[in-house]
C-alpha positions in Angstrom: 131.6 36.8 157.9 128.6 36.2 155.6 125.8 38.8 155.2 123.7 36.1 153.6 120.3 36.0 155.4 117.6 33.3 155.6 115.4 36.0 153.9 117.0 35.0 150.6 115.5 31.5 151.0 111.9 32.7 151.1 109.6 32.0 148.1 105.9 31.3 147.5 104.9 27.9 146.2 101.4 27.1 145.1 100.1 24.0 146.9 99.5 22.1 143.7 103.2 22.2 142.8 104.0 19.9 145.6 104.3 16.4 144.2 102.2 13.9 146.1 103.2 10.8 144.2 106.0 9.6 142.0 105.7 9.5 138.3 105.2 6.1 136.6 108.9 6.0 135.5 111.8 7.2 137.6 113.5 9.0 134.7 110.4 10.8 133.4 110.8 13.8 135.7 111.7 17.1 134.3 115.2 18.5 134.6 116.0 22.3 134.7 119.6 22.8 133.6 121.3 25.9 135.1 124.8 26.8 133.8 127.2 28.1 136.5 128.5 30.7 134.1 125.4 32.8 134.1 123.9 31.4 130.9 120.2 30.7 130.3 118.5 27.8 132.0 117.2 25.1 129.7 114.4 22.5 130.0 115.0 18.7 129.7 114.0 15.4 131.3 116.0 13.1 133.5 116.2 10.6 130.8 118.2 13.1 128.7 121.2 13.0 131.1 123.4 10.6 129.1 123.4 13.0 126.2 123.6 16.2 128.3 126.5 15.5 130.6 130.1 16.2 130.1 132.3 13.2 131.0 131.4 12.6 134.6 131.9 10.6 137.8 128.5 10.6 139.4 128.7 10.2 143.2 125.6 8.7 144.7 124.4 8.3 148.3 123.6 4.6 149.0 121.8 5.0 152.3 118.7 3.0 152.8 115.5 4.4 154.3 114.3 2.5 157.3 110.6 1.9 157.7 111.1 4.1 160.8 107.6 5.4 161.6 105.8 3.3 164.1 102.2 3.7 165.3 101.4 2.3 168.8 99.6 3.0 172.0 100.1 3.5 175.7 98.6 1.0 178.3 95.9 3.7 178.7 95.0 3.4 175.0 96.4 6.8 174.0 97.8 6.8 170.5 101.6 7.3 170.0 103.7 7.9 166.9 107.4 7.2 167.1 110.0 8.0 164.5 113.2 6.1 164.9 116.2 8.3 164.1 119.4 6.5 165.1 120.3 3.1 166.7 122.5 3.6 169.7 123.3 -0.1 170.4 124.1 -3.3 168.6 121.2 -5.0 166.8 119.3 -7.6 168.7 116.1 -8.4 170.6 116.7 -5.3 172.8 118.0 -2.1 171.2 118.4 1.5 172.3 117.4 4.2 169.8 117.1 8.0 169.5 113.6 8.8 168.4 111.1 11.6 167.9 107.7 11.0 169.5 104.2 12.4 169.3 101.3 11.6 171.6 98.1 13.4 172.7 99.3 13.8 176.3 103.0 13.8 175.7 105.8 11.3 176.4 108.1 11.3 179.3 110.7 9.0 180.9 109.1 5.8 181.9 106.3 5.9 179.3 105.6 2.5 177.8 104.4 1.9 174.3 103.1 -1.2 172.5 103.1 -1.7 168.8 101.1 -4.1 166.7 99.9 -7.1 168.6 102.5 -6.5 171.3 105.4 -8.2 169.5 107.3 -4.8 169.8 107.5 -2.8 173.0 109.2 0.5 173.8 110.1 2.3 177.0 111.1 5.9 177.1 114.4 5.9 179.0 115.3 9.6 178.8 114.4 12.9 177.2 116.9 15.0 175.4 116.7 18.4 173.7 116.9 16.7 170.3 114.6 13.7 171.0 113.9 10.7 173.1 116.1 7.8 174.1 114.0 4.7 173.7 114.6 1.0 174.6 112.8 -1.3 172.1 112.2 -5.0 172.7 111.0 -7.5 170.1 111.3 -11.1 169.1 113.1 -12.6 167.2 114.7 -9.2 166.8 113.8 -5.5 166.9 114.8 -5.1 163.3 112.4 -7.9 162.2 109.5 -6.3 164.1 110.3 -2.8 162.8 110.4 -4.1 159.2 107.0 -5.8 159.8 105.3 -3.0 161.6 107.1 0.2 160.5 105.9 2.6 157.9 107.8 4.5 155.2 108.4 7.9 156.8 107.1 10.1 154.0 107.6 13.8 154.5 104.7 15.7 156.1 104.1 17.7 152.9 103.0 14.5 151.2 99.4 14.6 152.5 98.4 11.0 152.2 99.2 7.7 153.9 102.0 5.7 152.5 101.0 3.1 150.0 102.6 -0.2 148.8 104.4 1.7 146.0 106.2 3.9 148.4 108.2 1.1 149.9 109.9 0.8 146.5 109.7 4.3 145.1 110.8 6.2 148.3 114.1 4.3 148.0 116.9 4.5 145.5 117.5 1.4 143.4 121.1 1.2 144.8 120.2 1.6 148.5 122.6 -0.6 150.5 123.0 0.6 154.1 120.1 1.0 156.5 120.0 4.1 158.6 118.1 7.0 156.9 114.8 8.5 157.9 114.4 10.3 154.6 115.4 9.4 151.1 118.3 11.2 149.2 115.7 12.4 146.8 117.9 13.3 143.7 118.8 9.6 143.6 115.2 8.6 143.3 115.3 9.5 139.6 117.8 6.8 138.7 116.5 3.4 137.6 118.5 0.6 136.3 118.0 1.4 132.6 119.2 5.0 133.1 122.3 3.8 135.1 123.0 1.4 132.3 122.7 4.1 129.6 125.0 6.4 131.5 127.6 3.7 131.9 127.3 2.9 128.2 128.1 6.5 127.4 131.3 6.4 129.5 130.1 7.9 132.7 131.2 6.2 135.9 129.8 5.9 139.4 131.1 6.1 143.0 129.1 5.8 146.2 129.2 7.4 149.7 126.8 6.9 152.6 125.1 9.6 154.6 122.3 8.6 156.8 119.8 11.4 156.3 118.3 12.5 159.6 115.3 14.7 160.4 117.7 17.6 161.3 118.5 18.0 157.6 114.9 19.3 157.0 114.6 21.4 160.1 113.5 24.9 159.0 115.6 27.9 159.7 113.9 29.8 162.6 116.2 32.8 162.5 117.5 35.1 159.8 121.1 34.7 161.2 122.2 31.4 159.7 125.3 31.2 161.9 123.1 30.5 164.9 121.3 27.5 163.3 122.3 24.2 164.9 122.7 21.3 162.4 121.8 17.9 163.7 124.8 15.6 163.2 124.5 12.8 160.6 126.7 9.7 160.1 128.6 9.2 156.9 131.1 6.9 155.3 133.4 7.4 152.3 134.9 4.1 151.0 138.5 3.8 149.8 137.2 2.9 146.3 135.3 6.2 146.0 138.3 8.3 147.1 140.3 6.5 144.4 137.6 7.0 141.8 137.5 10.8 142.5 141.3 11.0 142.3 141.2 9.1 139.0 138.5 11.4 137.7 140.6 14.4 138.4 143.6 13.0 136.5 141.4 12.0 133.6 139.6 15.4 133.4 136.2 14.2 134.3 133.9 16.3 136.5 132.7 15.1 139.9 128.9 15.3 139.8 127.2 15.1 143.2 123.7 13.5 143.0 122.0 15.3 145.8 122.9 17.7 148.6 123.7 14.8 151.0 126.6 13.8 148.7 127.9 17.4 148.7 127.9 17.5 152.5 129.6 14.1 152.7 132.4 14.9 150.2 133.0 18.4 151.5 133.0 17.1 155.1 135.5 14.4 154.3 137.9 16.7 152.4 140.7 18.8 153.9 141.4 22.4 153.0 143.3 21.4 149.9 140.5 19.2 148.7 142.2 16.0 149.5 139.5 13.4 150.3 139.8 11.1 153.3 138.2 7.6 153.4 136.5 6.5 156.5 133.5 7.1 158.7 132.4 10.1 160.8 129.7 12.5 161.6 129.0 15.8 160.1 127.2 18.9 161.2 128.4 20.9 158.2 126.0 23.7 157.2 126.9 25.1 153.8 125.6 28.5 152.8 126.8 31.5 150.7 129.6 32.3 150.3 131.2 28.9 150.3 134.2 27.3 148.6 133.6 23.8 147.2 136.7 21.6 147.3 135.5 18.4 145.7 132.2 18.9 143.8 132.1 20.3 140.2 128.4 19.9 139.4 125.2 19.2 141.4 121.9 17.5 140.6 119.2 18.1 143.2 115.5 18.3 143.6 113.7 21.5 144.5 113.8 22.2 148.2 111.5 23.8 150.8 111.7 27.6 151.6 113.9 28.4 154.6 115.7 25.1 154.4 119.4 24.4 154.9 119.3 22.4 151.6 118.2 25.5 149.6 121.0 27.5 151.3 123.5 24.8 150.1 122.1 25.0 146.5 122.5 28.8 146.5 126.0 28.5 147.8 126.8 26.2 144.8 124.8 27.9 142.1 124.7 31.5 143.2 122.0 33.3 145.1 120.3 35.1 142.2 120.7 32.4 139.6 119.1 29.8 141.9 116.3 32.2 142.9 115.6 32.8 139.2 115.7 29.1 138.5 113.1 28.5 141.2 110.9 31.3 139.7 111.2 29.7 136.3 110.4 26.3 137.7 107.2 27.6 139.4 106.1 29.6 136.4 106.6 26.6 134.0 104.8 24.0 136.2 107.7 21.9 137.7 106.9 19.5 140.5 108.6 20.2 143.8 110.1 18.3 146.7 110.8 14.6 147.3 108.7 13.1 144.5 109.2 16.1 142.2 111.4 17.2 139.4 115.1 18.1 139.5 117.6 20.7 138.5 121.2 20.3 137.3 123.7 23.1 138.2 126.7 22.9 135.9 127.8 19.6 134.4 126.7 20.1 130.8 128.7 19.4 127.7 
């Protein structure tokens, strides 16, 4: 039984450290490198990765962020915001979704919502503890209307409306599979030039998919982590990625997870001996200290919110006090935090 408490996840962050926009170049962000052997942290930039990394297999999450935030109104005129979380039916002109909703006078079963000029309609079919079951109707398809009317679901700590640049920058360059409501943010640092340079230095890539849901960012509301419910998220591990990881092991290359979502996917898909299974599933895995990592050797990740399950995972991987010290260093030296911010690399150096 762990005596790790959510109190270890508390820290004070000045408001001006929260990145509100991406840098002009994806690989221009700073990179705080933290050894896993207790050595001193060092300061670099993302663009330095090809020269910093020991021979690596970088595992990336290729989920695509859906423009899932919709602004509409009830027949009475009352404004409604709907965040689409997970499709429950096959794509078409009528679809069922799980969603989160917000309205001045609340939403209940039977509520009707219209979006745009009426080309997309929604009816609340049921209320659940974790959200709303919604039936969407649109021509020629719901997906076409969501793409036309939906907004990039920027996190609430980005205190501005989404702009045209967010459609491209709040998306990894290798995004391939629709389904996320938030970006796997460590991957936002990788543009095509950096990927080419890494490949040219002998590093290889593998992909998994985890559709990031809003539950990943739900704050811990209790000091007892064992009582925190994790919202299930869908994942897929391809056969090719299982083979790539097995080959990396044989060849002595480290498995570098680009982001906490990759860690959760790989550790969820592995058995107790660390043998990885290809296929699809859902995971509610909550990783916090102490934890044994069966697949991942090194981790690159952005800086996370206090009291978050993501920060708990990072502490499980890097150590409680080393990570707390790294966060203090990052704050003291002006690093940018959260989705559009800088990153840290735990382990992985030559």
